[in-house]
PDB file of N, CA, C and O in Angstrom:
ATOM      1  N   MET A   1      41.399  20.993 -28.012  1.00  0.00           N
ATOM      2  CA  MET A   1      40.026  20.664 -27.614  1.00  0.00           C
ATOM      3  C   MET A   1      39.406  19.770 -28.681  1.00  0.00           C
ATOM      4  O   MET A   1      39.426  20.090 -29.870  1.00  0.00           O
ATOM      5  N   GLN A   2      38.861  18.658 -28.241  1.00  0.00           N
ATOM      6  CA  GLN A   2      38.211  17.722 -29.161  1.00  0.00           C
ATOM      7  C   GLN A   2      36.851  18.268 -29.606  1.00  0.00           C
ATOM      8  O   GLN A   2      36.212  19.034 -28.885  1.00  0.00           O
ATOM      9  N   ALA A   3      36.428  17.869 -30.786  1.00  0.00           N
ATOM     10  CA  ALA A   3      35.098  18.233 -31.275  1.00  0.00           C
ATOM     11  C   ALA A   3      34.053  17.488 -30.455  1.00  0.00           C
ATOM     12  O   ALA A   3      34.193  16.293 -30.193  1.00  0.00           O
ATOM     13  N   VAL A   4      33.008  18.200 -30.054  1.00  0.00           N
ATOM     14  CA  VAL A   4      31.930  17.607 -29.268  1.00  0.00           C
ATOM     15  C   VAL A   4      30.651  17.678 -30.096  1.00  0.00           C
ATOM     16  O   VAL A   4      30.307  18.726 -30.643  1.00  0.00           O
ATOM     17  N   THR A   5      29.958  16.553 -30.179  1.00  0.00           N
ATOM     18  CA  THR A   5      28.705  16.479 -30.921  1.00  0.00           C
ATOM     19  C   THR A   5      27.631  15.925 -30.002  1.00  0.00           C
ATOM     20  O   THR A   5      27.834  14.927 -29.311  1.00  0.00           O
ATOM     21  N   LEU A   6      26.483  16.593 -30.008  1.00  0.00           N
ATOM     22  CA  LEU A   6      25.327  16.132 -29.244  1.00  0.00           C
ATOM     23  C   LEU A   6      24.169  15.905 -30.201  1.00  0.00           C
ATOM     24  O   LEU A   6      23.884  16.745 -31.055  1.00  0.00           O
ATOM     25  N   TYR A   7      23.508  14.776 -30.054  1.00  0.00           N
ATOM     26  CA  TYR A   7      22.255  14.508 -30.747  1.00  0.00           C
ATOM     27  C   TYR A   7      21.164  14.752 -29.714  1.00  0.00           C
ATOM     28  O   TYR A   7      21.136  14.098 -28.671  1.00  0.00           O
ATOM     29  N   THR A   8      20.267  15.690 -29.998  1.00  0.00           N
ATOM     30  CA  THR A   8      19.289  16.129 -29.004  1.00  0.00           C
ATOM     31  C   THR A   8      17.919  16.348 -29.634  1.00  0.00           C
ATOM     32  O   THR A   8      17.737  16.225 -30.845  1.00  0.00           O
ATOM     33  N   THR A   9      16.962  16.676 -28.767  1.00  0.00           N
ATOM     34  CA  THR A   9      15.688  17.253 -29.186  1.00  0.00           C
ATOM     35  C   THR A   9      15.465  18.481 -28.304  1.00  0.00           C
ATOM     36  O   THR A   9      15.976  18.545 -27.185  1.00  0.00           O
ATOM     37  N   PRO A  10      14.704  19.452 -28.805  1.00  0.00           N
ATOM     38  CA  PRO A  10      14.521  20.686 -28.035  1.00  0.00           C
ATOM     39  C   PRO A  10      13.646  20.526 -26.799  1.00  0.00           C
ATOM     40  O   PRO A  10      13.637  21.407 -25.940  1.00  0.00           O
ATOM     41  N   ILE A  11      12.910  19.421 -26.689  1.00  0.00           N
ATOM     42  CA  ILE A  11      11.987  19.256 -25.558  1.00  0.00           C
ATOM     43  C   ILE A  11      12.512  18.305 -24.484  1.00  0.00           C
ATOM     44  O   ILE A  11      11.802  17.992 -23.529  1.00  0.00           O
ATOM     45  N   CYS A  12      13.742  17.849 -24.639  1.00  0.00           N
ATOM     46  CA  CYS A  12      14.312  16.851 -23.731  1.00  0.00           C
ATOM     47  C   CYS A  12      15.041  17.522 -22.567  1.00  0.00           C
ATOM     48  O   CYS A  12      16.031  18.219 -22.789  1.00  0.00           O
ATOM     49  N   PRO A  13      14.570  17.326 -21.324  1.00  0.00           N
ATOM     50  CA  PRO A  13      15.237  17.958 -20.184  1.00  0.00           C
ATOM     51  C   PRO A  13      16.667  17.463 -19.966  1.00  0.00           C
ATOM     52  O   PRO A  13      17.513  18.207 -19.468  1.00  0.00           O
ATOM     53  N   PHE A  14      16.939  16.209 -20.337  1.00  0.00           N
ATOM     54  CA  PHE A  14      18.300  15.680 -20.197  1.00  0.00           C
ATOM     55  C   PHE A  14      19.245  16.335 -21.207  1.00  0.00           C
ATOM     56  O   PHE A  14      20.417  16.572 -20.914  1.00  0.00           O
ATOM     57  N   CYS A  15      18.719  16.623 -22.397  1.00  0.00           N
ATOM     58  CA  CYS A  15      19.510  17.333 -23.408  1.00  0.00           C
ATOM     59  C   CYS A  15      19.864  18.731 -22.904  1.00  0.00           C
ATOM     60  O   CYS A  15      21.001  19.185 -23.038  1.00  0.00           O
ATOM     61  N   ILE A  16      18.885  19.393 -22.331  1.00  0.00           N
ATOM     62  CA  ILE A  16      19.099  20.742 -21.801  1.00  0.00           C
ATOM     63  C   ILE A  16      20.142  20.711 -20.687  1.00  0.00           C
ATOM     64  O   ILE A  16      21.008  21.584 -20.625  1.00  0.00           O
ATOM     65  N   ALA A  17      20.066  19.715 -19.810  1.00  0.00           N
ATOM     66  CA  ALA A  17      21.027  19.600 -18.707  1.00  0.00           C
ATOM     67  C   ALA A  17      22.436  19.330 -19.225  1.00  0.00           C
ATOM     68  O   ALA A  17      23.402  19.888 -18.705  1.00  0.00           O
ATOM     69  N   ALA A  18      22.562  18.485 -20.236  1.00  0.00           N
ATOM     70  CA  ALA A  18      23.879  18.194 -20.810  1.00  0.00           C
ATOM     71  C   ALA A  18      24.474  19.449 -21.440  1.00  0.00           C
ATOM     72  O   ALA A  18      25.654  19.747 -21.254  1.00  0.00           O
ATOM     73  N   LYS A  19      23.647  20.184 -22.188  1.00  0.00           N
ATOM     74  CA  LYS A  19      24.140  21.424 -22.813  1.00  0.00           C
ATOM     75  C   LYS A  19      24.496  22.457 -21.753  1.00  0.00           C
ATOM     76  O   LYS A  19      25.460  23.205 -21.917  1.00  0.00           O
ATOM     77  N   ARG A  20      23.734  22.507 -20.676  1.00  0.00           N
ATOM     78  CA  ARG A  20      24.022  23.451 -19.594  1.00  0.00           C
ATOM     79  C   ARG A  20      25.406  23.164 -18.990  1.00  0.00           C
ATOM     80  O   ARG A  20      26.175  24.090 -18.731  1.00  0.00           O
ATOM     81  N   LEU A  21      25.718  21.883 -18.769  1.00  0.00           N
ATOM     82  CA  LEU A  21      27.030  21.524 -18.228  1.00  0.00           C
ATOM     83  C   LEU A  21      28.141  21.938 -19.189  1.00  0.00           C
ATOM     84  O   LEU A  21      29.130  22.542 -18.775  1.00  0.00           O
ATOM     85  N   LEU A  22      27.980  21.617 -20.462  1.00  0.00           N
ATOM     86  CA  LEU A  22      29.003  21.986 -21.440  1.00  0.00           C
ATOM     87  C   LEU A  22      29.135  23.504 -21.558  1.00  0.00           C
ATOM     88  O   LEU A  22      30.244  24.028 -21.662  1.00  0.00           O
ATOM     89  N   ASP A  23      28.004  24.205 -21.543  1.00  0.00           N
ATOM     90  CA  ASP A  23      28.033  25.675 -21.596  1.00  0.00           C
ATOM     91  C   ASP A  23      28.776  26.244 -20.390  1.00  0.00           C
ATOM     92  O   ASP A  23      29.514  27.220 -20.526  1.00  0.00           O
ATOM     93  N   SER A  24      28.593  25.653 -19.224  1.00  0.00           N
ATOM     94  CA  SER A  24      29.247  26.153 -18.015  1.00  0.00           C
ATOM     95  C   SER A  24      30.763  25.999 -18.093  1.00  0.00           C
ATOM     96  O   SER A  24      31.505  26.700 -17.405  1.00  0.00           O
ATOM     97  N   LYS A  25      31.215  25.068 -18.946  1.00  0.00           N
ATOM     98  CA  LYS A  25      32.642  24.839 -19.133  1.00  0.00           C
ATOM     99  C   LYS A  25      33.162  25.539 -20.394  1.00  0.00           C
ATOM    100  O   LYS A  25      34.310  25.347 -20.795  1.00  0.00           O
ATOM    101  N   ASN A  26      32.294  26.358 -21.013  1.00  0.00           N
ATOM    102  CA  ASN A  26      32.633  27.077 -22.250  1.00  0.00           C
ATOM    103  C   ASN A  26      33.077  26.135 -23.371  1.00  0.00           C
ATOM    104  O   ASN A  26      33.984  26.452 -24.140  1.00  0.00           O
ATOM    105  N   VAL A  27      32.429  24.982 -23.449  1.00  0.00           N
ATOM    106  CA  VAL A  27      32.731  24.005 -24.487  1.00  0.00           C
ATOM    107  C   VAL A  27      31.851  24.298 -25.702  1.00  0.00           C
ATOM    108  O   VAL A  27      30.632  24.415 -25.585  1.00  0.00           O
ATOM    109  N   GLN A  28      32.480  24.415 -26.858  1.00  0.00           N
ATOM    110  CA  GLN A  28      31.728  24.569 -28.099  1.00  0.00           C
ATOM    111  C   GLN A  28      31.331  23.177 -28.576  1.00  0.00           C
ATOM    112  O   GLN A  28      32.114  22.233 -28.481  1.00  0.00           O
ATOM    113  N   TYR A  29      30.120  23.059 -29.085  1.00  0.00           N
ATOM    114  CA  TYR A  29      29.646  21.752 -29.538  1.00  0.00           C
ATOM    115  C   TYR A  29      28.711  21.907 -30.708  1.00  0.00           C
ATOM    116  O   TYR A  29      28.121  22.966 -30.920  1.00  0.00           O
ATOM    117  N   THR A  30      28.585  20.840 -31.462  1.00  0.00           N
ATOM    118  CA  THR A  30      27.625  20.772 -32.558  1.00  0.00           C
ATOM    119  C   THR A  30      26.381  20.094 -32.011  1.00  0.00           C
ATOM    120  O   THR A  30      26.447  18.977 -31.498  1.00  0.00           O
ATOM    121  N   ASP A  31      25.252  20.771 -32.123  1.00  0.00           N
ATOM    122  CA  ASP A  31      23.977  20.267 -31.617  1.00  0.00           C
ATOM    123  C   ASP A  31      23.124  19.826 -32.800  1.00  0.00           C
ATOM    124  O   ASP A  31      22.696  20.653 -33.604  1.00  0.00           O
ATOM    125  N   ILE A  32      22.878  18.535 -32.903  1.00  0.00           N
ATOM    126  CA  ILE A  32      22.079  17.982 -33.994  1.00  0.00           C
ATOM    127  C   ILE A  32      20.697  17.636 -33.454  1.00  0.00           C
ATOM    128  O   ILE A  32      20.548  16.726 -32.638  1.00  0.00           O
ATOM    129  N   ASP A  33      19.693  18.368 -33.915  1.00  0.00           N
ATOM    130  CA  ASP A  33      18.309  18.192 -33.474  1.00  0.00           C
ATOM    131  C   ASP A  33      17.662  17.075 -34.283  1.00  0.00           C
ATOM    132  O   ASP A  33      17.276  17.275 -35.435  1.00  0.00           O
ATOM    133  N   VAL A  34      17.547  15.896 -33.671  1.00  0.00           N
ATOM    134  CA  VAL A  34      17.004  14.745 -34.395  1.00  0.00           C
ATOM    135  C   VAL A  34      15.484  14.794 -34.521  1.00  0.00           C
ATOM    136  O   VAL A  34      14.904  13.998 -35.260  1.00  0.00           O
ATOM    137  N   MET A  35      14.836  15.703 -33.820  1.00  0.00           N
ATOM    138  CA  MET A  35      13.393  15.858 -33.971  1.00  0.00           C
ATOM    139  C   MET A  35      13.083  16.536 -35.308  1.00  0.00           C
ATOM    140  O   MET A  35      12.147  16.156 -36.011  1.00  0.00           O
ATOM    141  N   ASN A  36      13.878  17.534 -35.638  1.00  0.00           N
ATOM    142  CA  ASN A  36      13.655  18.277 -36.877  1.00  0.00           C
ATOM    143  C   ASN A  36      14.458  17.734 -38.052  1.00  0.00           C
ATOM    144  O   ASN A  36      14.275  18.179 -39.184  1.00  0.00           O
ATOM    145  N   ALA A  37      15.340  16.781 -37.796  1.00  0.00           N
ATOM    146  CA  ALA A  37      16.115  16.130 -38.858  1.00  0.00           C
ATOM    147  C   ALA A  37      16.117  14.625 -38.589  1.00  0.00           C
ATOM    148  O   ALA A  37      17.131  14.064 -38.171  1.00  0.00           O
ATOM    149  N   PRO A  38      14.963  13.968 -38.835  1.00  0.00           N
ATOM    150  CA  PRO A  38      14.840  12.555 -38.478  1.00  0.00           C
ATOM    151  C   PRO A  38      15.876  11.655 -39.156  1.00  0.00           C
ATOM    152  O   PRO A  38      16.214  10.603 -38.612  1.00  0.00           O
ATOM    153  N   ASP A  39      16.381  12.035 -40.310  1.00  0.00           N
ATOM    154  CA  ASP A  39      17.413  11.228 -40.960  1.00  0.00           C
ATOM    155  C   ASP A  39      18.691  11.187 -40.120  1.00  0.00           C
ATOM    156  O   ASP A  39      19.465  10.233 -40.206  1.00  0.00           O
ATOM    157  N   ARG A  40      18.906  12.215 -39.318  1.00  0.00           N
ATOM    158  CA  ARG A  40      20.091  12.244 -38.458  1.00  0.00           C
ATOM    159  C   ARG A  40      19.950  11.291 -37.267  1.00  0.00           C
ATOM    160  O   ARG A  40      20.949  10.895 -36.666  1.00  0.00           O
ATOM    161  N   ARG A  41      18.698  10.920 -36.924  1.00  0.00           N
ATOM    162  CA  ARG A  41      18.488   9.945 -35.844  1.00  0.00           C
ATOM    163  C   ARG A  41      19.115   8.597 -36.230  1.00  0.00           C
ATOM    164  O   ARG A  41      19.717   7.932 -35.385  1.00  0.00           O
ATOM    165  N   GLN A  42      18.980   8.196 -37.485  1.00  0.00           N
ATOM    166  CA  GLN A  42      19.595   6.956 -37.950  1.00  0.00           C
ATOM    167  C   GLN A  42      21.119   7.035 -37.821  1.00  0.00           C
ATOM    168  O   GLN A  42      21.770   6.074 -37.410  1.00  0.00           O
ATOM    169  N   GLU A  43      21.670   8.188 -38.177  1.00  0.00           N
ATOM    170  CA  GLU A  43      23.108   8.413 -38.021  1.00  0.00           C
ATOM    171  C   GLU A  43      23.509   8.272 -36.553  1.00  0.00           C
ATOM    172  O   GLU A  43      24.506   7.626 -36.230  1.00  0.00           O
ATOM    173  N   MET A  44      22.715   8.888 -35.669  1.00  0.00           N
ATOM    174  CA  MET A  44      22.982   8.813 -34.235  1.00  0.00           C
ATOM    175  C   MET A  44      22.969   7.364 -33.763  1.00  0.00           C
ATOM    176  O   MET A  44      23.866   6.934 -33.037  1.00  0.00           O
ATOM    177  N   MET A  45      21.954   6.613 -34.177  1.00  0.00           N
ATOM    178  CA  MET A  45      21.829   5.231 -33.728  1.00  0.00           C
ATOM    179  C   MET A  45      22.998   4.381 -34.221  1.00  0.00           C
ATOM    180  O   MET A  45      23.466   3.499 -33.500  1.00  0.00           O
ATOM    181  N   GLN A  46      23.468   4.632 -35.425  1.00  0.00           N
ATOM    182  CA  GLN A  46      24.633   3.900 -35.932  1.00  0.00           C
ATOM    183  C   GLN A  46      25.861   4.224 -35.095  1.00  0.00           C
ATOM    184  O   GLN A  46      26.599   3.326 -34.690  1.00  0.00           O
ATOM    185  N   ARG A  47      26.075   5.503 -34.838  1.00  0.00           N
ATOM    186  CA  ARG A  47      27.257   5.917 -34.076  1.00  0.00           C
ATOM    187  C   ARG A  47      27.178   5.455 -32.621  1.00  0.00           C
ATOM    188  O   ARG A  47      28.206   5.188 -31.999  1.00  0.00           O
ATOM    189  N   ALA A  48      25.955   5.360 -32.075  1.00  0.00           N
ATOM    190  CA  ALA A  48      25.761   5.041 -30.656  1.00  0.00           C
ATOM    191  C   ALA A  48      25.413   3.572 -30.429  1.00  0.00           C
ATOM    192  O   ALA A  48      24.794   3.232 -29.421  1.00  0.00           O
ATOM    193  N   SER A  49      25.798   2.716 -31.343  1.00  0.00           N
ATOM    194  CA  SER A  49      25.585   1.262 -31.203  1.00  0.00           C
ATOM    195  C   SER A  49      24.124   0.909 -30.947  1.00  0.00           C
ATOM    196  O   SER A  49      23.819   0.047 -30.122  1.00  0.00           O
ATOM    197  N   GLY A  50      23.224   1.584 -31.661  1.00  0.00           N
ATOM    198  CA  GLY A  50      21.810   1.258 -31.581  1.00  0.00           C
ATOM    199  C   GLY A  50      21.016   2.028 -30.538  1.00  0.00           C
ATOM    200  O   GLY A  50      19.790   1.931 -30.498  1.00  0.00           O
ATOM    201  N   ARG A  51      21.697   2.788 -29.697  1.00  0.00           N
ATOM    202  CA  ARG A  51      20.953   3.563 -28.690  1.00  0.00           C
ATOM    203  C   ARG A  51      20.108   4.613 -29.409  1.00  0.00           C
ATOM    204  O   ARG A  51      20.574   5.274 -30.337  1.00  0.00           O
ATOM    205  N   HIS A  52      18.867   4.751 -28.967  1.00  0.00           N
ATOM    206  CA  HIS A  52      17.941   5.637 -29.666  1.00  0.00           C
ATOM    207  C   HIS A  52      17.443   6.797 -28.802  1.00  0.00           C
ATOM    208  O   HIS A  52      16.704   7.654 -29.287  1.00  0.00           O
ATOM    209  N   THR A  53      17.836   6.832 -27.545  1.00  0.00           N
ATOM    210  CA  THR A  53      17.402   7.919 -26.662  1.00  0.00           C
ATOM    211  C   THR A  53      18.340   9.115 -26.812  1.00  0.00           C
ATOM    212  O   THR A  53      19.494   8.976 -27.216  1.00  0.00           O
ATOM    213  N   VAL A  54      17.821  10.275 -26.481  1.00  0.00           N
ATOM    214  CA  VAL A  54      18.636  11.488 -26.507  1.00  0.00           C
ATOM    215  C   VAL A  54      18.820  11.990 -25.085  1.00  0.00           C
ATOM    216  O   VAL A  54      17.968  11.757 -24.227  1.00  0.00           O
ATOM    217  N   PRO A  55      19.920  12.673 -24.831  1.00  0.00           N
ATOM    218  CA  PRO A  55      20.987  12.973 -25.780  1.00  0.00           C
ATOM    219  C   PRO A  55      21.935  11.798 -25.954  1.00  0.00           C
ATOM    220  O   PRO A  55      22.049  10.932 -25.086  1.00  0.00           O
ATOM    221  N   GLN A  56      22.606  11.788 -27.084  1.00  0.00           N
ATOM    222  CA  GLN A  56      23.763  10.921 -27.293  1.00  0.00           C
ATOM    223  C   GLN A  56      24.924  11.871 -27.523  1.00  0.00           C
ATOM    224  O   GLN A  56      24.860  12.748 -28.385  1.00  0.00           O
ATOM    225  N   ILE A  57      25.979  11.694 -26.755  1.00  0.00           N
ATOM    226  CA  ILE A  57      27.070  12.663 -26.709  1.00  0.00           C
ATOM    227  C   ILE A  57      28.364  11.992 -27.156  1.00  0.00           C
ATOM    228  O   ILE A  57      28.703  10.891 -26.720  1.00  0.00           O
ATOM    229  N   PHE A  58      29.071  12.685 -28.033  1.00  0.00           N
ATOM    230  CA  PHE A  58      30.351  12.217 -28.538  1.00  0.00           C
ATOM    231  C   PHE A  58      31.403  13.288 -28.316  1.00  0.00           C
ATOM    232  O   PHE A  58      31.180  14.468 -28.587  1.00  0.00           O
ATOM    233  N   VAL A  59      32.547  12.860 -27.821  1.00  0.00           N
ATOM    234  CA  VAL A  59      33.709  13.743 -27.698  1.00  0.00           C
ATOM    235  C   VAL A  59      34.758  13.144 -28.613  1.00  0.00           C
ATOM    236  O   VAL A  59      35.304  12.077 -28.332  1.00  0.00           O
ATOM    237  N   GLY A  60      35.039  13.835 -29.710  1.00  0.00           N
ATOM    238  CA  GLY A  60      35.872  13.240 -30.746  1.00  0.00           C
ATOM    239  C   GLY A  60      35.171  11.998 -31.249  1.00  0.00           C
ATOM    240  O   GLY A  60      33.990  12.050 -31.594  1.00  0.00           O
ATOM    241  N   SER A  61      35.871  10.892 -31.296  1.00  0.00           N
ATOM    242  CA  SER A  61      35.253   9.629 -31.730  1.00  0.00           C
ATOM    243  C   SER A  61      34.744   8.801 -30.554  1.00  0.00           C
ATOM    244  O   SER A  61      34.230   7.699 -30.746  1.00  0.00           O
ATOM    245  N   THR A  62      34.886   9.326 -29.338  1.00  0.00           N
ATOM    246  CA  THR A  62      34.460   8.602 -28.135  1.00  0.00           C
ATOM    247  C   THR A  62      32.980   8.823 -27.858  1.00  0.00           C
ATOM    248  O   THR A  62      32.527   9.962 -27.740  1.00  0.00           O
ATOM    249  N   HIS A  63      32.235   7.737 -27.755  1.00  0.00           N
ATOM    250  CA  HIS A  63      30.822   7.829 -27.397  1.00  0.00           C
ATOM    251  C   HIS A  63      30.726   7.893 -25.874  1.00  0.00           C
ATOM    252  O   HIS A  63      30.988   6.908 -25.182  1.00  0.00           O
ATOM    253  N   VAL A  64      30.350   9.059 -25.365  1.00  0.00           N
ATOM    254  CA  VAL A  64      30.217   9.248 -23.918  1.00  0.00           C
ATOM    255  C   VAL A  64      28.968   8.553 -23.411  1.00  0.00           C
ATOM    256  O   VAL A  64      28.978   7.933 -22.347  1.00  0.00           O
ATOM    257  N   GLY A  65      27.895   8.659 -24.176  1.00  0.00           N
ATOM    258  CA  GLY A  65      26.606   8.133 -23.750  1.00  0.00           C
ATOM    259  C   GLY A  65      25.624   9.287 -23.636  1.00  0.00           C
ATOM    260  O   GLY A  65      25.570  10.165 -24.497  1.00  0.00           O
ATOM    261  N   GLY A  66      24.847   9.270 -22.554  1.00  0.00           N
ATOM    262  CA  GLY A  66      23.833  10.289 -22.352  1.00  0.00           C
ATOM    263  C   GLY A  66      24.219  11.299 -21.285  1.00  0.00           C
ATOM    264  O   GLY A  66      25.388  11.434 -20.923  1.00  0.00           O
ATOM    265  N   CYS A  67      23.225  11.996 -20.798  1.00  0.00           N
ATOM    266  CA  CYS A  67      23.421  13.051 -19.799  1.00  0.00           C
ATOM    267  C   CYS A  67      24.018  12.500 -18.505  1.00  0.00           C
ATOM    268  O   CYS A  67      24.930  13.100 -17.936  1.00  0.00           O
ATOM    269  N   ASP A  68      23.512  11.368 -18.045  1.00  0.00           N
ATOM    270  CA  ASP A  68      24.021  10.791 -16.792  1.00  0.00           C
ATOM    271  C   ASP A  68      25.506  10.469 -16.899  1.00  0.00           C
ATOM    272  O   ASP A  68      26.274  10.748 -15.978  1.00  0.00           O
ATOM    273  N   GLU A  69      25.906   9.883 -18.019  1.00  0.00           N
ATOM    274  CA  GLU A  69      27.312   9.535 -18.207  1.00  0.00           C
ATOM    275  C   GLU A  69      28.188  10.785 -18.290  1.00  0.00           C
ATOM    276  O   GLU A  69      29.305  10.800 -17.773  1.00  0.00           O
ATOM    277  N   LEU A  70      27.682  11.827 -18.939  1.00  0.00           N
ATOM    278  CA  LEU A  70      28.426  13.084 -19.034  1.00  0.00           C
ATOM    279  C   LEU A  70      28.651  13.668 -17.644  1.00  0.00           C
ATOM    280  O   LEU A  70      29.763  14.077 -17.311  1.00  0.00           O
ATOM    281  N   HIS A  71      27.597  13.706 -16.837  1.00  0.00           N
ATOM    282  CA  HIS A  71      27.722  14.246 -15.480  1.00  0.00           C
ATOM    283  C   HIS A  71      28.609  13.360 -14.597  1.00  0.00           C
ATOM    284  O   HIS A  71      29.321  13.866 -13.731  1.00  0.00           O
ATOM    285  N   GLU A  72      28.566  12.052 -14.813  1.00  0.00           N
ATOM    286  CA  GLU A  72      29.436  11.155 -14.048  1.00  0.00           C
ATOM    287  C   GLU A  72      30.909  11.420 -14.369  1.00  0.00           C
ATOM    288  O   GLU A  72      31.751  11.420 -13.471  1.00  0.00           O
ATOM    289  N   LEU A  73      31.218  11.645 -15.642  1.00  0.00           N
ATOM    290  CA  LEU A  73      32.596  12.003 -16.011  1.00  0.00           C
ATOM    291  C   LEU A  73      33.032  13.286 -15.302  1.00  0.00           C
ATOM    292  O   LEU A  73      34.163  13.400 -14.831  1.00  0.00           O
ATOM    293  N   GLU A  74      32.122  14.235 -15.240  1.00  0.00           N
ATOM    294  CA  GLU A  74      32.434  15.505 -14.567  1.00  0.00           C
ATOM    295  C   GLU A  74      32.686  15.272 -13.078  1.00  0.00           C
ATOM    296  O   GLU A  74      33.663  15.781 -12.528  1.00  0.00           O
ATOM    297  N   ARG A  75      31.811  14.506 -12.423  1.00  0.00           N
ATOM    298  CA  ARG A  75      31.972  14.230 -10.987  1.00  0.00           C
ATOM    299  C   ARG A  75      33.275  13.490 -10.699  1.00  0.00           C
ATOM    300  O   ARG A  75      33.904  13.701  -9.663  1.00  0.00           O
ATOM    301  N   ALA A  76      33.671  12.620 -11.630  1.00  0.00           N
ATOM    302  CA  ALA A  76      34.894  11.828 -11.440  1.00  0.00           C
ATOM    303  C   ALA A  76      36.154  12.617 -11.811  1.00  0.00           C
ATOM    304  O   ALA A  76      37.270  12.123 -11.645  1.00  0.00           O
ATOM    305  N   GLY A  77      35.972  13.846 -12.315  1.00  0.00           N
ATOM    306  CA  GLY A  77      37.116  14.660 -12.697  1.00  0.00           C
ATOM    307  C   GLY A  77      37.757  14.230 -14.008  1.00  0.00           C
ATOM    308  O   GLY A  77      38.912  14.566 -14.271  1.00  0.00           O
ATOM    309  N   LYS A  78      37.019  13.488 -14.838  1.00  0.00           N
ATOM    310  CA  LYS A  78      37.573  12.960 -16.083  1.00  0.00           C
ATOM    311  C   LYS A  78      37.118  13.703 -17.333  1.00  0.00           C
ATOM    312  O   LYS A  78      37.674  13.497 -18.412  1.00  0.00           O
ATOM    313  N   LEU A  79      36.105  14.572 -17.200  1.00  0.00           N
ATOM    314  CA  LEU A  79      35.558  15.231 -18.381  1.00  0.00           C
ATOM    315  C   LEU A  79      36.559  16.183 -19.024  1.00  0.00           C
ATOM    316  O   LEU A  79      36.714  16.186 -20.245  1.00  0.00           O
ATOM    317  N   ASP A  80      37.232  16.982 -18.221  1.00  0.00           N
ATOM    318  CA  ASP A  80      38.193  17.947 -18.768  1.00  0.00           C
ATOM    319  C   ASP A  80      39.308  17.254 -19.534  1.00  0.00           C
ATOM    320  O   ASP A  80      39.739  17.735 -20.581  1.00  0.00           O
ATOM    321  N   THR A  81      39.778  16.120 -19.012  1.00  0.00           N
ATOM    322  CA  THR A  81      40.836  15.355 -19.697  1.00  0.00           C
ATOM    323  C   THR A  81      40.342  14.833 -21.031  1.00  0.00           C
ATOM    324  O   THR A  81      41.055  14.903 -22.032  1.00  0.00           O
ATOM    325  N   LEU A  82      39.110  14.304 -21.052  1.00  0.00           N
ATOM    326  CA  LEU A  82      38.534  13.797 -22.286  1.00  0.00           C
ATOM    327  C   LEU A  82      38.370  14.925 -23.300  1.00  0.00           C
ATOM    328  O   LEU A  82      38.703  14.758 -24.473  1.00  0.00           O
ATOM    329  N   LEU A  83      37.866  16.058 -22.860  1.00  0.00           N
ATOM    330  CA  LEU A  83      37.667  17.196 -23.757  1.00  0.00           C
ATOM    331  C   LEU A  83      38.994  17.701 -24.329  1.00  0.00           C
ATOM    332  O   LEU A  83      39.059  18.119 -25.485  1.00  0.00           O
ATOM    333  N   ALA A  84      40.037  17.660 -23.520  1.00  0.00           N
ATOM    334  CA  ALA A  84      41.341  18.157 -23.956  1.00  0.00           C
ATOM    335  C   ALA A  84      41.967  17.239 -25.016  1.00  0.00           C
ATOM    336  O   ALA A  84      42.809  17.662 -25.808  1.00  0.00           O
ATOM    337  N   GLY A  85      41.532  15.974 -25.008  1.00  0.00           N
ATOM    338  CA  GLY A  85      42.029  15.049 -26.006  1.00  0.00           C
ATOM    339  C   GLY A  85      43.331  14.463 -25.636  1.00  0.00           C
ATOM    340  O   GLY A  85      43.881  13.657 -26.386  1.00  0.00           O
TER     341      GLY A  85
END
């Protein structure tokens, strides 16, 4: 299983939806709250090619994107393969 990292804020409904999907698949992930750690937002933007919206989701070194992209991978049947590495 690849390491999964999410950059989120606690008030973002898209962040909550992304975590809900991962939780439903019993995926462990590192949740980085950029609201309470603003220095981590710069890290997120560097890793996400300048994207500044949350969530930004990474599976291993692969930048998935946001909540919509995560759910699209799931609908296409590709998320499990990506998570497995």
